[in-house]
N, CA, C and O atoms as CSV, one atom per row, in Angstrom:
chain,resi,resn,atom,element,x,y,z
A,1,MET,N,N,70.333,103.570,67.142
A,1,MET,CA,C,71.702,104.011,66.937
A,1,MET,C,C,72.536,103.641,68.170
A,1,MET,O,O,72.123,103.931,69.292
A,2,PRO,N,N,73.689,103.013,67.988
A,2,PRO,CA,C,74.505,102.619,69.148
A,2,PRO,C,C,75.170,103.831,69.797
A,2,PRO,O,O,75.426,104.852,69.158
A,3,ARG,N,N,75.439,103.675,71.096
A,3,ARG,CA,C,76.102,104.761,71.829
A,3,ARG,C,C,77.553,104.880,71.408
A,3,ARG,O,O,78.188,103.909,70.997
A,4,LYS,N,N,78.057,106.098,71.523
A,4,LYS,CA,C,79.457,106.343,71.196
A,4,LYS,C,C,80.353,105.790,72.303
A,4,LYS,O,O,80.095,106.024,73.484
A,5,ALA,N,N,81.376,105.077,71.936
A,5,ALA,CA,C,82.284,104.495,72.921
A,5,ALA,C,C,83.105,105.588,73.589
A,5,ALA,O,O,83.552,106.531,72.937
A,6,LYS,N,N,83.300,105.448,74.909
A,6,LYS,CA,C,84.103,106.439,75.640
A,6,LYS,C,C,85.571,106.227,75.345
A,6,LYS,O,O,86.072,105.103,75.379
A,7,THR,N,N,86.242,107.303,75.060
A,7,THR,CA,C,87.675,107.229,74.798
A,7,THR,C,C,88.401,108.248,75.666
A,7,THR,O,O,87.811,109.243,76.087
A,8,GLY,N,N,89.657,108.004,75.928
A,8,GLY,CA,C,90.456,108.949,76.692
A,8,GLY,C,C,90.452,108.648,78.171
A,8,GLY,O,O,89.880,107.658,78.626
A,9,LYS,N,N,91.107,109.528,78.915
A,9,LYS,CA,C,91.248,109.347,80.351
A,9,LYS,C,C,90.174,110.124,81.089
A,9,LYS,O,O,89.515,111.001,80.531
A,10,PHE,N,N,90.017,109.776,82.364
A,10,PHE,CA,C,89.045,110.475,83.190
A,10,PHE,C,C,89.670,111.762,83.733
A,10,PHE,O,O,90.891,111.908,83.775
A,11,LYS,N,N,88.813,112.681,84.142
A,11,LYS,CA,C,89.288,113.953,84.691
A,11,LYS,C,C,89.614,113.793,86.170
A,11,LYS,O,O,88.926,113.075,86.894
A,12,LEU,N,N,90.664,114.466,86.606
A,12,LEU,CA,C,91.017,114.494,88.028
A,12,LEU,C,C,90.282,115.652,88.684
A,12,LEU,O,O,90.361,116.794,88.229
A,13,LYS,N,N,89.573,115.346,89.749
A,13,LYS,CA,C,88.833,116.384,90.465
A,13,LYS,C,C,89.605,116.815,91.703
A,13,LYS,O,O,90.180,115.985,92.407
A,14,THR,N,N,89.615,118.108,91.962
A,14,THR,CA,C,90.296,118.669,93.126
A,14,THR,C,C,89.361,118.620,94.337
A,14,THR,O,O,88.184,118.964,94.236
A,15,HIS,N,N,89.896,118.192,95.476
A,15,HIS,CA,C,89.153,118.240,96.732
A,15,HIS,C,C,89.179,119.687,97.203
A,15,HIS,O,O,90.222,120.189,97.620
A,16,LYS,N,N,88.031,120.356,97.137
A,16,LYS,CA,C,87.972,121.806,97.326
A,16,LYS,C,C,88.383,122.247,98.728
A,16,LYS,O,O,89.026,123.287,98.876
A,17,ALA,N,N,88.027,121.476,99.764
A,17,ALA,CA,C,88.410,121.846,101.132
A,17,ALA,C,C,89.921,121.832,101.287
A,17,ALA,O,O,90.484,122.675,101.985
A,18,THR,N,N,90.586,120.869,100.632
A,18,THR,CA,C,92.050,120.799,100.695
A,18,THR,C,C,92.679,121.984,99.987
A,18,THR,O,O,93.640,122.568,100.487
A,19,SER,N,N,92.145,122.343,98.827
A,19,SER,CA,C,92.738,123.445,98.071
A,19,SER,C,C,92.558,124.784,98.778
A,19,SER,O,O,93.334,125.713,98.556
A,20,LYS,N,N,91.532,124.887,99.633
A,20,LYS,CA,C,91.320,126.135,100.376
A,20,LYS,C,C,92.203,126.220,101.615
A,20,LYS,O,O,92.550,127.317,102.052
A,21,ARG,N,N,92.573,125.071,102.185
A,21,ARG,CA,C,93.343,125.066,103.434
A,21,ARG,C,C,94.846,125.071,103.223
A,21,ARG,O,O,95.585,125.547,104.085
A,22,PHE,N,N,95.310,124.556,102.103
A,22,PHE,CA,C,96.741,124.419,101.852
A,22,PHE,C,C,97.118,125.147,100.575
A,22,PHE,O,O,96.278,125.367,99.702
A,23,ARG,N,N,98.409,125.527,100.469
A,23,ARG,CA,C,98.898,126.093,99.214
A,23,ARG,C,C,100.383,125.814,99.078
A,23,ARG,O,O,101.087,125.567,100.057
A,24,LEU,N,N,100.834,125.860,97.839
A,24,LEU,CA,C,102.241,125.643,97.547
A,24,LEU,C,C,102.931,126.985,97.387
A,24,LEU,O,O,102.407,127.878,96.721
A,25,THR,N,N,104.095,127.135,97.986
A,25,THR,CA,C,104.872,128.348,97.793
A,25,THR,C,C,105.619,128.261,96.466
A,25,THR,O,O,105.575,127.237,95.784
A,26,GLY,N,N,106.289,129.324,96.113
A,26,GLY,CA,C,107.037,129.347,94.862
A,26,GLY,C,C,108.147,128.328,94.813
A,26,GLY,O,O,108.481,127.819,93.743
A,27,SER,N,N,108.728,128.021,95.972
A,27,SER,CA,C,109.816,127.034,96.025
A,27,SER,C,C,109.290,125.605,96.173
A,27,SER,O,O,110.080,124.668,96.291
A,28,GLY,N,N,107.957,125.426,96.169
A,28,GLY,CA,C,107.384,124.095,96.229
A,28,GLY,C,C,107.135,123.572,97.628
A,28,GLY,O,O,106.899,122.376,97.797
A,29,VAL,N,N,107.180,124.430,98.638
A,29,VAL,CA,C,106.933,124.016,100.021
A,29,VAL,C,C,105.431,124.100,100.288
A,29,VAL,O,O,104.782,125.074,99.907
A,30,LEU,N,N,104.891,123.090,100.933
A,30,LEU,CA,C,103.473,123.050,101.255
A,30,LEU,C,C,103.239,123.745,102.592
A,30,LEU,O,O,103.843,123.372,103.598
A,31,VAL,N,N,102.368,124.753,102.610
A,31,VAL,CA,C,102.088,125.502,103.840
A,31,VAL,C,C,100.592,125.470,104.121
A,31,VAL,O,O,99.775,125.270,103.223
A,32,ARG,N,N,100.254,125.675,105.401
A,32,ARG,CA,C,98.851,125.716,105.806
A,32,ARG,C,C,98.632,126.896,106.743
A,32,ARG,O,O,99.584,127.430,107.314
A,33,THR,N,N,97.386,127.298,106.898
A,33,THR,CA,C,97.039,128.363,107.829
A,33,THR,C,C,96.587,127.734,109.147
A,33,THR,O,O,96.237,126.555,109.190
A,34,LYS,N,N,96.597,128.511,110.198
A,34,LYS,CA,C,96.174,128.020,111.507
A,34,LYS,C,C,94.668,128.167,111.654
A,34,LYS,O,O,94.050,129.045,111.052
A,35,GLY,N,N,94.093,127.295,112.461
A,35,GLY,CA,C,92.662,127.350,112.734
A,35,GLY,C,C,92.367,128.171,113.976
A,35,GLY,O,O,93.282,128.673,114.628
A,36,GLY,N,N,91.091,128.307,114.301
A,36,GLY,CA,C,90.684,129.012,115.512
A,36,GLY,C,C,90.659,130.514,115.370
A,36,GLY,O,O,90.892,131.230,116.345
A,37,LYS,N,N,90.378,131.017,114.160
A,37,LYS,CA,C,90.392,132.455,113.942
A,37,LYS,C,C,89.003,133.042,113.720
A,37,LYS,O,O,88.863,134.250,113.533
A,38,SER,N,N,87.982,132.198,113.740
A,38,SER,CA,C,86.681,132.692,113.309
A,38,SER,C,C,85.857,133.333,114.429
A,38,SER,O,O,85.310,134.418,114.231
A,39,HIS,N,N,85.754,132.697,115.592
A,39,HIS,CA,C,84.925,133.263,116.657
A,39,HIS,C,C,85.468,132.829,118.018
A,39,HIS,O,O,86.423,132.056,118.097
A,40,LEU,N,N,84.847,133.336,119.093
A,40,LEU,CA,C,85.261,133.091,120.483
A,40,LEU,C,C,86.695,133.569,120.728
A,40,LEU,O,O,87.513,132.843,121.292
A,41,ARG,N,N,86.986,134.789,120.300
A,41,ARG,CA,C,88.351,135.320,120.435
A,41,ARG,C,C,88.428,136.548,121.328
A,41,ARG,O,O,89.446,137.241,121.332
A,42,ARG,N,N,87.370,136.833,122.086
A,42,ARG,CA,C,87.397,138.049,122.909
A,42,ARG,C,C,88.393,137.959,124.048
A,42,ARG,O,O,89.046,138.943,124.394
A,43,ARG,N,N,88.509,136.758,124.635
A,43,ARG,CA,C,89.426,136.609,125.758
A,43,ARG,C,C,90.848,136.251,125.324
A,43,ARG,O,O,91.740,136.122,126.162
A,44,THR,N,N,91.054,136.092,124.036
A,44,THR,CA,C,92.383,135.758,123.526
A,44,THR,C,C,93.237,137.023,123.474
A,44,THR,O,O,92.760,138.096,123.104
A,45,SER,N,N,94.499,136.877,123.848
A,45,SER,CA,C,95.382,138.044,123.864
A,45,SER,C,C,95.721,138.466,122.439
A,45,SER,O,O,95.616,137.680,121.498
A,46,ASP,N,N,96.128,139.725,122.306
A,46,ASP,CA,C,96.476,140.262,120.990
A,46,ASP,C,C,97.665,139.517,120.384
A,46,ASP,O,O,97.735,139.317,119.172
A,47,ARG,N,N,98.586,139.116,121.239
A,47,ARG,CA,C,99.769,138.392,120.757
A,47,ARG,C,C,99.366,137.040,120.158
A,47,ARG,O,O,99.853,136.652,119.096
A,48,THR,N,N,98.485,136.342,120.843
A,48,THR,CA,C,98.031,135.041,120.352
A,48,THR,C,C,97.272,135.199,119.043
A,48,THR,O,O,97.433,134.392,118.127
A,49,LYS,N,N,96.442,136.238,118.951
A,49,LYS,CA,C,95.690,136.482,117.717
A,49,LYS,C,C,96.630,136.800,116.568
A,49,LYS,O,O,96.387,136.387,115.434
A,50,ALA,N,N,97.695,137.527,116.850
A,50,ALA,CA,C,98.669,137.850,115.806
A,50,ALA,C,C,99.411,136.602,115.342
A,50,ALA,O,O,99.718,136.462,114.158
A,51,LEU,N,N,99.700,135.696,116.274
A,51,LEU,CA,C,100.398,134.453,115.918
A,51,LEU,C,C,99.535,133.531,115.063
A,51,LEU,O,O,100.059,132.711,114.309
A,52,LEU,N,N,98.215,133.662,115.176
A,52,LEU,CA,C,97.311,132.817,114.389
A,52,LEU,C,C,97.346,133.161,112.900
A,52,LEU,O,O,96.947,132.345,112.069
A,53,SER,N,N,97.815,134.352,112.558
A,53,SER,CA,C,97.782,134.769,111.157
A,53,SER,C,C,98.948,134.201,110.344
A,53,SER,O,O,98.937,134.279,109.116
A,54,LYS,N,N,99.949,133.632,111.013
A,54,LYS,CA,C,101.104,133.103,110.290
A,54,LYS,C,C,100.799,131.747,109.670
A,54,LYS,O,O,99.921,131.019,110.132
A,55,THR,N,N,101.543,131.420,108.613
A,55,THR,CA,C,101.394,130.105,107.983
A,55,THR,C,C,102.468,129.168,108.515
A,55,THR,O,O,103.540,129.601,108.937
A,56,ILE,N,N,102.158,127.871,108.486
A,56,ILE,CA,C,103.055,126.842,108.995
A,56,ILE,C,C,103.415,125.912,107.853
A,56,ILE,O,O,102.571,125.591,107.016
A,57,VAL,N,N,104.674,125.479,107.818
A,57,VAL,CA,C,105.107,124.492,106.844
A,57,VAL,C,C,104.565,123.128,107.268
A,57,VAL,O,O,104.672,122.745,108.433
A,58,VAL,N,N,103.983,122.401,106.315
A,58,VAL,CA,C,103.425,121.078,106.618
A,58,VAL,C,C,104.567,120.087,106.778
A,58,VAL,O,O,105.434,119.977,105.912
A,59,GLN,N,N,104.559,119.365,107.901
A,59,GLN,CA,C,105.588,118.377,108.199
A,59,GLN,C,C,105.048,116.978,107.932
A,59,GLN,O,O,103.851,116.727,108.077
A,60,GLY,N,N,105.922,116.083,107.546
A,60,GLY,CA,C,105.536,114.686,107.375
A,60,GLY,C,C,105.307,114.309,105.925
A,60,GLY,O,O,104.504,114.929,105.228
A,61,ARG,N,N,106.024,113.281,105.478
A,61,ARG,CA,C,105.911,112.844,104.086
A,61,ARG,C,C,104.512,112.347,103.750
A,61,ARG,O,O,104.006,112.609,102.659
A,62,LYS,N,N,103.881,111.627,104.686
A,62,LYS,CA,C,102.562,111.048,104.419
A,62,LYS,C,C,101.495,112.125,104.269
A,62,LYS,O,O,100.614,112.014,103.416
A,63,PHE,N,N,101.573,113.180,105.107
A,63,PHE,CA,C,100.623,114.277,104.986
A,63,PHE,C,C,100.763,114.955,103.632
A,63,PHE,O,O,99.769,115.214,102.953
A,64,ILE,N,N,101.992,115.240,103.247
A,64,ILE,CA,C,102.245,115.920,101.976
A,64,ILE,C,C,101.756,115.065,100.810
A,64,ILE,O,O,101.161,115.581,99.863
A,65,LYS,N,N,102.007,113.762,100.880
A,65,LYS,CA,C,101.575,112.852,99.822
A,65,LYS,C,C,100.051,112.834,99.705
A,65,LYS,O,O,99.506,112.849,98.601
A,66,ARG,N,N,99.363,112.803,100.862
A,66,ARG,CA,C,97.906,112.783,100.853
A,66,ARG,C,C,97.325,114.081,100.296
A,66,ARG,O,O,96.370,114.054,99.520
A,67,ILE,N,N,97.901,115.216,100.692
A,67,ILE,CA,C,97.398,116.505,100.232
A,67,ILE,C,C,97.608,116.660,98.731
A,67,ILE,O,O,96.734,117.173,98.031
A,68,LYS,N,N,98.754,116.223,98.237
A,68,LYS,CA,C,99.009,116.323,96.795
A,68,LYS,C,C,98.113,115.385,95.997
A,68,LYS,O,O,97.800,115.665,94.840
A,69,ARG,N,N,97.694,114.266,96.608
A,69,ARG,CA,C,96.763,113.378,95.930
A,69,ARG,C,C,95.344,113.972,95.913
A,69,ARG,O,O,94.619,113.807,94.932
A,70,LEU,N,N,94.949,114.660,96.993
A,70,LEU,CA,C,93.636,115.258,97.056
A,70,LEU,C,C,93.510,116.487,96.141
A,70,LEU,O,O,92.442,116.758,95.593
A,71,ALA,N,N,94.609,117.217,95.989
A,71,ALA,CA,C,94.586,118.417,95.136
A,71,ALA,C,C,95.712,118.318,94.114
A,71,ALA,O,O,96.750,118.960,94.277
A,72,PRO,N,N,95.521,117.513,93.049
A,72,PRO,CA,C,96.598,117.293,92.089
A,72,PRO,C,C,96.959,118.523,91.268
A,72,PRO,O,O,98.085,118.637,90.782
A,73,ASN,N,N,96.002,119.451,91.109
A,73,ASN,CA,C,96.242,120.618,90.274
A,73,ASN,C,C,96.612,121.855,91.082
A,73,ASN,O,O,96.509,122.977,90.586
A,74,MET,N,N,97.041,121.653,92.324
A,74,MET,CA,C,97.356,122.776,93.206
A,74,MET,C,C,98.544,123.564,92.669
A,74,MET,O,O,99.562,123.000,92.267
A,75,GLU,N,N,98.384,124.884,92.673
A,75,GLU,CA,C,99.456,125.756,92.180
A,75,GLU,C,C,99.855,126.725,93.285
A,75,GLU,O,O,99.064,127.020,94.181
A,76,GLY,N,N,101.071,127.211,93.214
A,76,GLY,CA,C,101.594,128.106,94.227
A,76,GLY,C,C,101.150,129.512,94.141
A,76,GLY,O,O,101.547,130.337,94.964
């Protein structure tokens, strides 16, 4: 019996590391979290630790284009 011919388009896969590090806001702005929050923070001041919890808007057209290509199904 012959094999069934493949029809249709291929599935787009999300790059999981990208989807965990970046997210889209409701207005469509791409934001990221800061690194350096996991360990070796005993000598870090409380102010610096508090600043690490904020999100940053991603700058640069090329970065945004690459992230949207890696995570095409990203939702806000």
